[in-house]
C-alpha positions in Angstrom: -87.8 157.7 -29.9 -85.0 155.3 -30.9 -81.7 156.5 -29.5 -79.2 157.2 -32.3 -76.8 154.6 -30.9 -79.4 151.9 -31.4 -80.1 152.8 -35.0 -78.4 151.5 -38.2 -76.0 154.3 -39.3 -73.5 154.1 -42.2 -71.4 156.4 -44.3 -73.1 157.8 -47.4 -70.2 156.2 -49.2 -71.1 152.7 -48.0 -72.6 150.2 -50.5 -76.2 149.1 -50.3 -74.9 145.7 -49.2 -73.1 147.3 -46.3 -76.2 149.3 -45.4 -78.4 146.2 -45.5 -75.9 144.4 -43.2 -75.9 147.3 -40.8 -79.7 147.3 -40.8 -79.7 143.5 -40.1 -77.3 144.0 -37.2 -79.4 146.8 -35.7 -82.5 144.6 -36.0 -80.7 141.8 -34.0 -80.0 144.3 -31.1 -83.7 145.4 -30.8 -85.3 144.7 -27.4 -88.4 142.4 -27.5 -91.6 144.1 -28.6 -89.8 147.0 -30.4 -90.9 147.7 -34.0 -88.2 146.9 -36.5 -86.2 149.6 -38.2 -87.2 150.4 -41.7 -84.3 152.7 -42.7 -80.6 153.3 -42.4 -79.2 156.7 -41.6 -76.3 158.0 -43.7 -73.5 160.3 -42.5 -71.1 162.6 -44.4 -67.3 162.6 -43.9 -67.8 164.7 -40.7 -70.0 162.1 -39.1 -73.2 164.3 -39.5 -76.5 162.6 -40.4 -77.3 163.8 -44.0 -79.8 161.3 -45.3 -81.8 158.1 -44.8 -82.4 155.2 -47.0 -85.6 153.2 -46.3 -87.2 150.1 -47.7 -88.5 152.0 -50.8 -85.1 153.6 -51.4 -83.6 150.1 -51.6 -86.3 148.8 -53.9 -86.0 151.8 -56.1 -82.3 151.1 -56.5 -83.1 147.9 -58.2 -84.3 149.8 -61.2 -82.0 152.6 -62.1 -84.3 153.6 -65.0 -86.5 155.4 -62.5 -84.0 158.2 -62.6 -84.9 158.8 -66.2 -88.4 159.8 -65.1 -87.2 162.8 -63.0 -88.8 163.5 -59.6 -90.5 160.1 -59.0 -91.8 161.3 -55.6 -93.6 164.3 -57.2 -95.1 162.1 -59.9 -96.4 159.6 -57.3 -98.2 162.3 -55.4 -100.3 163.5 -58.3 -102.3 160.3 -58.5 -101.2 158.6 -61.7 -103.7 156.0 -63.0 -102.8 152.3 -63.0 -103.1 152.4 -66.9 -100.6 155.2 -67.1 -98.2 153.4 -64.7 -98.5 150.2 -66.8 -97.7 152.1 -70.0 -94.6 153.7 -68.4 -93.5 150.2 -67.3 -93.9 149.0 -70.8 -92.2 152.0 -72.4 -89.2 152.0 -70.0 -89.1 148.2 -69.7 -89.0 148.3 -65.9 -88.3 145.2 -64.0 -87.8 142.9 -67.0 -84.7 141.2 -65.6 -84.6 138.5 -63.0 -84.4 139.4 -59.3 -80.8 138.2 -59.3 -79.9 140.4 -62.3 -81.5 143.4 -60.6 -79.8 142.8 -57.2 -76.3 142.2 -58.5 -75.5 145.9 -59.6 -77.7 147.3 -56.8 -75.6 145.7 -54.1 -72.6 147.8 -55.0 -74.4 151.1 -55.4 -73.6 153.8 -52.9 -76.0 154.8 -50.2 -75.6 158.4 -51.4 -77.2 157.5 -54.7 -80.4 156.1 -53.1 -80.8 158.1 -49.8 -83.2 161.0 -49.3 -81.6 164.0 -47.7 -83.0 164.6 -44.2 -83.8 168.1 -43.1 -86.8 167.5 -40.8 -86.1 167.4 -37.1 -87.8 167.9 -33.8 -86.5 168.9 -30.4 -86.5 166.0 -27.9 -88.7 167.8 -25.5 -91.4 168.6 -28.1 -94.9 167.3 -27.4 -96.3 164.1 -29.0 -99.0 166.3 -30.6 -96.3 168.5 -32.3 -94.5 165.3 -33.5 -97.8 164.0 -35.0 -98.5 167.3 -36.7 -95.0 167.4 -38.2 -95.1 163.8 -39.5 -98.5 164.4 -41.1 -97.5 167.8 -42.5 -94.1 166.5 -43.9 -95.6 163.1 -44.9 -92.6 161.3 -43.4 -92.2 158.1 -41.6 -89.5 159.3 -39.3 -88.0 162.5 -37.9 -84.6 163.2 -36.5 -84.7 164.1 -32.8 -82.3 166.8 -31.6 -81.0 168.2 -28.4 -79.8 171.6 -29.5 -77.8 171.0 -32.6 -76.9 167.4 -31.7 -79.0 164.5 -33.2 -79.8 162.1 -30.4 -82.4 159.8 -32.0 -85.1 159.1 -34.5 -88.8 159.3 -33.9 -90.7 156.8 -36.1 -94.3 156.8 -37.1 -94.6 153.2 -35.8 -93.6 154.4 -32.3 -96.1 157.3 -32.4 -98.8 155.1 -33.7 -98.3 152.7 -30.8 -98.6 155.5 -28.3 -101.8 156.7 -30.0 -103.4 153.3 -30.1 -102.6 152.7 -26.4 -104.1 156.0 -25.6 -107.3 155.3 -27.6 -107.6 151.8 -26.0 -107.1 153.4 -22.6 -109.8 155.9 -23.2 -112.2 153.2 -24.4 -111.5 151.1 -21.3 -112.0 154.1 -18.9 -115.3 155.0 -20.7 -116.5 151.4 -20.5 -115.6 151.3 -16.8 -117.4 154.6 -16.2 -120.6 153.3 -17.8 -120.5 150.2 -15.7 -120.5 152.3 -12.5 
């Protein structure tokens, strides 16, 4: 888990530029060997975490026409063909501008306009197996970690994956050692 005070947190009224700056600042404070953060948490006016904006949220902000498609997340989960996606890009004229032209308006957009609301959480004393189950079930890359009603951190799929790979490698080493004896 990444403690909340180590994570990039901004107001939902912050601009994308402010969120990217906060993310960069949080990356610089990471201890060696720690996976980089891939999202910014957003707070409401009461200081409560209400959303997160990840890399895809920032990229999606570059093309506001995506909002015309409706629920893009639902569309992406139904397995659209490459031909269909190409025809949509032609029809809606997605990404026809230069990168500079796309970034200029996006930098001033509000985080609230690109963030995904966060509702998933897990208690800090939950097992790693439960965390894995929830991440797979909810198809999410991170889950808020709570202590009672207080949010104390963020559990990321990269951190869980590291634990799982270390466990698998440890099992392989012990099995190999057992065979040698």
